N, C-alpha and C positions, 0 to 999 in steps of 0.2 A: 825134814820137810823143807822144800824150797820156799823162798819168800814170794815168788810170783809164778803163776801158771798162765800161759797164753794158749788159746785154742780157738778153732773155727766154730762159730756159733751154729747151733742146730736148727735155727729158725728159717733156714733157706735163703739167707741174704748174703752169704759168703763173708760176713763181717767177722772180725777177730775180737773175741772177748778176752779180758784180762782179769784174773783173780789175784788180788794182792792181800797177803795176810798181815794181821796187826801184831807187831812185836810186843805190844803192851797188853795183849789179851790176857785177862786173869779171871776166869769164870768162877774160881773157887774162893776168891777174896770177898770178904764181907762188903756190903754196900757202905761206902766210905763217907765220912763227914763232908768231904768236898762235894760228893754227889748229892748228899742230902741238903746241902746249902742251896742247890739248884732246884731239886725236885724231891718232895717228901710227902708222907702220908697226910700230915695235918693240913697243908696247903691244898693237897688234892681233894680232901673231903670238903673244904670250903668251896673250891671250884665246882665240884660235882653237885653239891647241894644248891649252889647258886644257879648253875646252868640248867639243872633239872627242873627248876621252877619257872624257866622262861616259857612264854607261850609257844607252842609248836614243838617242844622238845619231845623226842622219841628216839630210842636206840635205833641205829641203822642196821640193815640186815647183815647177817653172817651167812654166806652161801657156801654150800659144799660143792666142790667141783670134782665129782667122783670120776668122771671119764678122763678129765685132764690129769688127775692124780695117777690113774691107771696107765695112761700113755707115758707119763714121766717116770714110772716105776716107783711111786711113792705110796705110803700107806694111806694118807689122806692129804687133802689140800682145801683149805678154807679161805674165802675171799670176803673181806669186810668192805661192803659197798657204801662208800661215803657220798655218793652222788646226790642223795636226797637230803642231806643235812640242812635243816632249817630253810629249805628251798633255795639255798645259795650255791648248790652244786658241788660242794667240797667240804672236807674236814676242817678247812680254815675257819669256818664259822665258829668252831669251838674256841679258837685262840684269840683272834684279833678283837672280836666283839667283847669277849670276857675281859681282855686287858683294857679296853676302852672303859668298861664299867668300873673296874677296880681303880683306874686312874681318876675318873671323875668323882667317885666316892671319896677318895683321899683328898682331892682338891677342894671339894665342897666342905669337908671337915676342916681343912686348913684355913679356908676363907671365913668360915662361920665360928670357928672355935668350938663347935659341937661335935659329938660323936659322928662317925660315918653314917650317912642316911641309908635307909632301906631301899631296895630296888623299887618297891611299890611307891615310895615317896618320889623317887626320881621319875618313874613312869607317869605318876599322877600330876607332874608339873610343879611340885612344891619349889623346886630350885631352878625354874626355867630362866630366871634373870641371870643367875650365876652361869648357867650352862651356855647362855648366849654369848658369853665372853670367853669361852674355852674353845680352842681349835686343836684338833688332833690331826696328825699327818703321818705318812709313811711312804716308803718306796715299795713297789710291788711288781711281780710278773703277771698279776691278775687276781688270783684267788684271795690272797691275804688282804689286798686293798679292798676287795669287795666286802670282806668280813668287817674291816675297820669302818668302812663307809656305812654298812648296815648297822653296826653298833652305834655309830655317831647319830644316825637318823633315829634309831630306836630310843636312845637315851637322851637325845636333845641337844647335842653340841655340834659345832662346825667341823668340817673335814676337808682336807686337801690331800690328794693322792698324787704321787710322782710315779710315772711310768717311763721306761727307757725306750730306746728307738725301735726295737723289734716287737714290742707288745702290740697285739692285733687291735684293730678298731672295734672288733666285737667285744673284746675284754674291756676296752676303754668305755664303751657305751654301757656295759653291764655295771661298771662302777658308778658312772654318772647317774644311772637309774635310781641310785640310793641317795641322791642329793649332794654328792661330793663334787668339788671342783677337781678336775684332773689336769695335771701339767705333764706334758711329754718332754723328756730331757734327751740330750745327746748321750751317746756312749752305751755301756752295758748296765746290767742290774747293779753291780757294786758301785758304779759311779752315780747311779740314781739314789742309792742309799746315802752317799756322802752329800749330795745336793739337798736331799730332804733334811738331813741333820743340820747343814749350814743354814738353810732357810728358816728352820724352826728356831734356831738360836737368834737369828736376826729379828724374827717376828714375835717371839715369845709364845710359840706354839709348843705342843707336846708330841714328841715322836712316839708312835706305837709300832715298833718294829718287831718282826719275828726273828731277827738275827741280833746277836750281841756283839759288841766291839768295845775297844778300850774306853772305859768310863761310862759305858751304857749297858747295864745288866739287869736292872730290877724289873722293868716292864717285860722284856723277853721271858723272864721266869713265869710271869702270869700267862703269857701266850702258851708256853710249853705246858703249864699246869692244865690248861684247858684241853690241850691235845691228848693228855693222858686218858681222858674220858673214853675215847674210842678204843683204847687198849683194854681198859677195864670192862667195857661193854663186851668186847670180843671174848675175854676170859670168862665172863659170866655166861655168855651164850654157849661157849664150849661146854662149860660145866652143866648147864641146863639141858644140853643135848646128850649128856653122859659121854662126852668125848674127853680123852686124855689131854693134858696140856700139850702145846706144840713143842716139837723138838727143835724146829728151825723157824725163824721169822726173817723174811727177806723184805727190806725196807728201802724205798727210794729216799734220796737224801736232800737235795737242795743245800741249804745252809746246815741242815742236820737237826733242827729243832724237833720236828715230828718224830724222827727216828730215835732221838734221845728220849723223848717222852714215852714212846712205846717200850723201849728197852728198860727204862727206869721202872715203869709201872709193872712190867712182867717180872723183873728181877726182884722187886720188893714183894710182889704177890707170891711168887713160887719159891723164892729163896735160891741159894746157890745150887742145890741138888737138882731141882726140876726146871730151873730157868732155861729157856731155849737159847740156842746159838743165834746171834744176831749177825745177819749178812747185809751189808749196805750195797745199794745199787746206784751207780753214778752214770749219768749220760757221758759218753766218751768225749763230747765236746766241752764239757764243763766239769771235769772229774777232780774236783778239789778234795773230796774225801779219799779217793783212790791215791792221790799224790800225798795226802797227809799221812795215810797209813804206810805208804811206801817209805816216807822220810821219817816217820815216827814223831812228827811235830806239825802243828798247823801250817799248811802250805797253800799259798794262793796260786791259781792258774790265770794266765793272762789271755787277752784276745776278746773277740766279740761274743764268745760263749753262745753262738747262734745255734743252739739245739732246738729241734722240734718240740722237745719236752720243756716248754717255756717256763713252767712252774718250778723247774729244777735247774734253771740256767744261772747258777751262782758260781763265782770264782773264788769266794772266800768262805770258809766255814764259820759257824757260830762258835765263839770261844766257850760259851756255856755248854753247848752240845758236846764239845770236845771233853770238858770236865766229866760229863756223864758217860760218853761212849768210849773214852780212852781205854778203860779196862773191860768194857762189855762187848765191843764190836769184834767179832772173830775175823772178818775179812770184808773186802769190798770188791764188787764186780762191775766192770764197765759194760754199758748197754748202748748200742748204736740206735740212731733214730729209726732206721728201717726195721730193727727188731721190735721196737715199741709199736710200730704200725702193724706188724704181723700179729702181735698179741692182741691189739685192739680188735682186729678182724676175727681172731680166734674166739674171743669172748663174745663178740656180736653174733657169731654163727654157731653157737654151741648146739649140740644135738644130744640125743639120749636123755639121761637124767639131769644133765647140767643145764642150768638156765642161761638164756641169752642175757648178757650184761653190757650196759653202756658204760664204757670206760674211756676217759679222756687220755690224751697222749702222755700226761704227767702221772697218770694213775698206775701205769703198767710196768714201770721199770723193775720193781721188785719181782713181779711174776716172770718177766722176761729173763731176769738173772737166774731165777730158780730153774726155769726150763733149760736154759743154756748149761748150767752147772750139772743138772741131773743127767744130761745127755753125754757128758764127757767124763768117763770113769775116773781119770786121775784127779780132776777137780772135785768130783762128787765124793770120792774116798777121802780127800784131804779135809773136807769139812763134815764128814760122817753122814752124808746124805744118801739115802738108799731106801730099800723096800720097807724098812721099819719107821721111816721118817714121817712125822706129822707136821706139815708146813702151814704156816699162817702168813697171808699177805694182806696188805691194806690198799684197796682201790681208792686212792685219795681224792678222786674227782670223777664226775660224770662228764657230760658234754658241755664243759664250761665255755667253750667256743663252738657253738652249734654249727656254724658254717664250715669251720675247719674239720670238725668231726665228720660231717657228711662227705667232705672232700676226701678224707683219708680212708674212711670205711666203705664209702659207696652207698650208704643208706643214712637216713636221718635217725636220730635217737628214737623218735616215735615209731619208726618202722622196725627198729631192732626190738623195742619193747613190745611190739605187737599192737600198739595203739591205733595204727593205720595199716592198711594192706600195702605191702611194698610193690 
C-alpha cells in the first residue's frame, strides 16, 4: 500500500483530495494505559450522568441516509445530527460547559475545604459569592466559545472569549448573547489560543480550552469526556434500531478532540474485533492532521488557515488527541471548501426517503470525505470501503452562522426544515 493517494474529488468541483495513511495504525492492539489516561469508562460515566441531568438534555437524532448510501455504493450511512444540542447549535455544548462545571466544582471545594458541591447547589446560588470571583476564558472559532459562555452563564461565573481575525460577526454576537465579553485578536486560531493563555496567567483566570498543549492537559480531558456522549448515543441508537455496528466512521478534525472522543468511545465499546475504522477529514487549508499522519508525529501547519470550515481552522493538533488517535486513526482525507458547500446543499435538498438536514460548513467534512473516497476505487479499496460498509458520520453543527448558511445554501435553515415555505 502506498502512503498517499491523490485523486480528483467526485463532488463536481475539480478539487484534488489526498488520502494519507497512518503508519502507527494498530487496530488489533488493546486500548492502552496512555489512551485510558486521557479517556476512560469511569470518567465517561461521570460525564454522562452529570450532563444527562442538565435541563434540556436529550439525545440528538441519528438519521439514516438511505438514498445517499445507495448513490455512494454503501450498505448504510447514518448521520448524527448535533445541530439541536441544548439549543446551542453544535456538539460543543457537551464539552465546554461540562468542563466549566468540573472546574468550578473543584475550585469551590479548594476554596471552602469541603467536598465538591452538587450541581443543584451551584444552580441554586449557594456559592454565588465564590463564583463571582471566578473567570473562565478560552479561544474559539465560534462553537466552543459559545459552549463555555453558556456554561459560565448557567453555573454563575464570569467569562471572556478570545476570537481571531476571521471569526464572523454572527458568531461573535452569538457568544455575547450568553453574557460573555468577547475580545477579537490579530492572527489565526492558534495565536488566539496563546493570547488567551497569556492573559489568563496575568489576570488569574482559568482557561477552558478544547485543545491541549505543553503543560495544559487536565481541562481538555473533561471537554473530550463530554464529547464521548454523542458517540455513545449513536451506538445506542444503532443498537435500538437493530443496526450492526459501523465499519467506518469519518470524522472532521480541527484540533482532534472530538474525533479522539468518538474513536475512544467506540473502541472501548466494541473492542478490537468490531471497532470501526476511523478516517479523519481535514480542511485542505488547515490540514494539521493530514500532515501529522504523513510525518508520523504532531506537525503544525502555518498561515492564516482561512478555510470556510471555520470550526476546523486549526494549525496545531491537540497532543491528548494524538495520544488517543495515534493507533486508532486509519487515515486522513483532505476536503476543499467547495466540497463542503456541495455537501451542505446535498443535505439540504434530500429527496426520497432521506430527510432534509441543516448542516453547517464545519459539519460536513467527514461526509464529504466519505463520498469522495467511495467514488474513487483505489482509495476505497485501500480502506476497505464498499458495498458491505456501514458508515457513521457526525454532523457536528447546524446553522451556527445563519447568515453564512443562507449565503452558501441559498435558503434559510427554516426553509430547509420546512418551517416556512421557500
